[in-house]
N, C-alpha and C positions, 0 to 999 in steps of 0.2 A: 861342264856342269850340266846335268839334266835339269830341265825346267818343265813344270806343269802349269799350264795357263788355262784358267777357267773363264767361261763366258756364258751369257744367257740370263744372268740374274737381273732383277728389277722389281718394280712394284706391280702387284696384281691384286685384284679384288678377290674376296673369298669365293670359292667355287671355280676359280679360274685355273689356268694351266701355264706352266713354264717348262722350257726344255734347256737344261744345263749341258754344256759341253766342256770337256777338258782334253787338251791336246798335249802330248808329251813330245818334247824335242830335245836334241842333243845326241850324245854318243852313248848307246846302250845296245846290248845284244837282243834282248827280248823282255817283254813285260809279263809278269806272273799275274798277280791280282791287281785290279783297279777298283777304287771305291770312292764313295762320297761320305763325308762326315759333316756335321753341322754344330754350331755353337751359338746358342741364344744368350742374350744378356743375362749375366748372373748365373749361368749354368756351365757345366763342363761340356767339353766336346764329346759328341756321341756319334756312333756309327749310324748311318742312314741306310746304305746299301753297298754291297761289294759283289764283284763278279770275277770269277777265276778265269784262267786261260783255257779251261775246259767247259766254260759256260755255266758253271755252278753259281748260283746266286743266293745271297742272304739279305734279308731286309729287317729293319727295325719293326717291331710290332705296330708301332704307331703309323707307319706308312704303307703297310701291306694292303694291296688292293687299290692303292692310289698312285704309287710311284713304280716306275719300271726302269731298271738299269740295263744298259746294253753297251757293246763295244764294237769298234771297227779296228781290227788289228792292222789292216793295211794303212790306216791313217793314224795309228797309235792314239786313238781317241776313245774316251768313255763318255757316255751320255746318261743323263737322268731326266726322264720324262716325268713331270710332276703334274698330276691332275687332282681335281677336287681339293684345291689348296685351302688350308685353314689358317687363321691367324696364328695358331700354335706352331706353324711351320716357319714362321719368321725367324731367320737366323743368318749367319754367315756360313755359306756352304764351301767346304774345302775338298779339293780333289786329292786323292792319295794313290800312289802307285808303288808296288813292290816289284822290283825288276833286277835283271842280271845286267851288270855293266859289260863293256867290251872285255874287261879283264877284272879279276877279283871276285869277291863274294857278292851275294845279293844285297841290294840297297833299298832303303825306303826314302821316298820323296813326297813332298807336300806342295800343293799350290798355295797361292797367297790368299785365296778366298774370293767369293763373290756374294754380294748381299742379295738376299731374297726377302722381300717385305710383302706380307699378305694383309691388306687393310682396305677398308672402304674409303 
């Protein structure tokens, strides 16, 4: 079973920064897209940022200019650098990967989430 494990969440004051990491482990051939989603209390899960295997990126309008997604293919890891954090960024952040297993068709996998709280 492929696993995605997030880390780096925590409590930060408004204007501060956090760096989230998500490492994929298990048996798979390669990773296509990797991304970050978030879900705030009472809201649906939304896309934050995604990065493809050819380095193409997409960001939610609310985080453009503040967040940067990157990946390290050698480590099977995706990062989310979050700067100028706002209270509205408070949510559980989930890692997502679209990948090819060692056999069979493409699969989607989710991490269990990491809490980010922006508050004074």
